[in-house]
N, C-alpha and C positions, 0 to 999 in steps of 0.2 A: 503491499500500498503506502504511494507519493504520501511522504509525511504530511504535503500542505492540507491529507483529506483526512486530520485528525478533527473527532467534533469536540471542539474549541471553543463554539462562540460564548459558554456559558459557563463558566470553572465558579465555584460558589464557593467562597472558604465557611471554613465554622471550626469554632477557639476549641481546643487540643487539650483543655480541660474539663471539656465541656458534653461528654460521651451522652448525652440521652439528645443531643440536639442532629449527633452522626448519622442513623436513621434519614431526620427528615431534610435533612441537605441534603442527600441523596436523591431520596424522595418531589423535592424540591421543585422539578422541570428541570436545571442545569443539567450540562452535559454530565460532570460530574462536581463532584463536592472536595475539596480538597481541604482537611487534616492541618488545620495549623498551630505544628509547637515553636512561633519563632515570636512574629510581630501580637497575637492575639492571646498570648499568654504571660501572664509577669513572672520577672526573674525563680520569684520563690514556688510559682505554681511548677515550674515546666518539670518535674522531675512525676510531679502527681500525670500530670497529659502525655509527659512521656509512653508511662504504664497505661493509660487508658488508652492508647495509640495504638500499644504491642495488643493487648485485650481481646482491640477491636477487630484490627487486620486479623489477627487468626482468629478469631470467628466469623473473617469471610468479610468484612467491610471490602466494600468494593470502590476504593476514595484514592484520590490522593494524596503525599503531603509534605507538607510543606515543613523541614526540618530548618533548622538554626544551621549558618553558615556551617560547609565543613569541615577548615583546615580553622575552625573553632572546640573549646572543649567541651561548651553544651551540645554542637553536629556530633563530633564525635561519640558522645553518647545518644544521641540521635539514632547516628549510624548503627554503633555496633547495636542496640534497641530493637533493633528494625530487621536485622541482618534474616538473612531466611523467612522474612515473610513478605507475600504474593500483595504487592503492590501497585496498583496500576500503572504510578507513575511518581517522580518526587519532584514537586513546583522548589531552584534552589534559588536561594536571597544570595544578595552579595556576589555574583560570581564574577569576579577580577579576567581570571586566563582561563585555561583551557588544565589547568592542573586544579584549580574551583571542584572541578566538573571531575576528574579524574579518583580526586582525593576521597568522593563519595563509596566507590570501590561495591556497588549494591547494582542489580542485574535487572535493574529495575529502570526504563529511559526516563531520561531527563528533562524539562523544560528548564533552561536559562534565564533568571532571570536575573536582567542588566539594569543595575541602580547604582552604580555609580562612574566615576570615572576611569577607572582602570578597569572596568566593564565592558562602557562605548569605548575607550577608544581599543582595546582586543577584540569588538564582537563579531569580527570578522573569522577570529581564530577559532573564536566558544562557538557559532556557530556551527564550525566545520567538523563541531568532536562526535565523534558516530555515537554516541551515549541522550546525546542530543536532536532530542526530535522536534522542540521549539524552541523558542525566544520570548520571554516579556517582560516588560516597559514594567520599570520601576521607577516612579514621577516625580516619587517624599524623598526616597532618599535621593533620588540625585540631584533631588533643587537641595535638598539642606546641605548638599556637600560642595556644591556647587556656589551656595549663597543666595541660590537666585529665586523668585514665585513662581510655582506652581500655573501659571497661566498660560492657556490654549497658546499666545506667541510664542514664550518662553519654550513652551516643554514639542511644539511644530519641529524644527531643524533632528531634534533628539529620539524622537515618532518617529520620522524618516528615513533616519540612521540603521533605528532596530531594524525597522519593515525591509528596508535595504537590504542590512547584512542578511536576514534569513531568507528573501528567495534569492538571492548569490549565491546557499547553501540547499535550498527547496524545501526549506523546513515552515511548516507554523510558527505564527504569533501574534501574540495576545495583547490588549494594549492595560493601561492602569485601570485601577476601580477607583471608582467614580465617588468621594469619600462624605456627601450628604445625600444621607439616607430618604430624606424625607422632600428633595428635590428632584419630583420629577420632571420640571421639564429640563433643568441642569443635565440628567444626565442621560435624557436625549437627543440632547447638544453633542452632552461627551462623547455619547454612542456614534452620534453622526459621525464627527471630526474622526474615531479611530476606522468608520465605514471608506471614509473619503480616505483614509491615509493610507492605506490598504490590510487593513488588521484584520481575523480571523476573526478574533473573538476578544472577550473581553473581558474581566474579571469582576469578581463584587463579593460584595461585603457584606450583604441581607438578601431574604429571601426573594422580597418584594421586591428587588430591582433587577431579576432574573424573568422575567418575562417583557418588563419593557427594551433591556438589549436587549434578548433575545426580536423580537417587533422591532428592531429599526434593524440591525442587523438582519429581516429575514426583504427579498425586495419585492417594494410594491408591485401592482397590480402590470398597471404601465410602462418601467422598467423590466419585469419581465417578461411579458407583448413584447417589449420590445427587442431585449435578447432571442426569447426561441424566432422570431420573424426571420431574424439576422441568420442562424441555423440553416433556419427552413429555406431562406434563401440561396444557401453555397451550396445545401442539399439538390437544387434541379442545376447544381451544375450555370458555366462561363462568368461571365465577371455579376458578381451580385453587385445591387443597388438595392439599399432599404430608405425608402423615407427622398429619398433625393442623390443620397453619400453613396457613393462607394464604400465596399465593404471591405480591407484590406486584415489579414491575418493579427495584428496588434487587438483589431474592435472586434475577430470570431475569438477571437480567448478573451476579452472581455467576459462578452455572451457568453461562452461555457461559465465563468466564472457565474458569474449571474445566476445561474440555472443551477447550476452543481449550489453554493449555498443556499436556491429557492427552497432543491429538495432536499439536504441537506438540514435544515430550521424545521420543514414541515415532517422527517421525522424524529425531530429532535423536543418537535411540542406536546 
């Protein structure tokens, strides 16, 4: 399977020290839940969260897990605890280099979270690692390191850099979460920017965000009809013209992605 075909339209975080929420997150309508052992868990609660994750995955939980950075004591403890368990994948935070990925040492596929200046600088090497199936953009840690504000204008160059690295490596790419749970209009606008920037999906921090993100990432009727018209014209052979415009290979590729995105989100809804 092409790694861009991964179902990553919506990935929902659930705090690792709240195991009673794990099943709800899996059943939320997201493509997958992410048991979060890093930012969502206070330092004093990390051993509890680690043990809860171990017990849940051992019992058959089908989810990703965000461990702590792989080269820190907390990260090494996470890795040791989860060794031998079946994980859908690992969301690896603060990936600076390929070494950060290789330090994990588990057999699960890795989504590399690019949220440091070093990670951004080395993003093409990180994306090329065979263990990495997708990149994710970490807007807020990156801006904290830069001393910048996470406004759309500030974030756009960094978003584009991560998308370009993912595309060059043939990997999927996931946008940062939107932090204001109550601002649906803001979430829609942020998700729309992610779609327009080329992201395949977006991280969510609350179940109420799941349906909104999926709706934005699902092509509208007019967009889908136009894409299907392009592909139908191409199937008829000869020089394809749709709505008075010549159809060339990049237009066809875009139409194919639109149709595929619609089919993926219809299956995941």
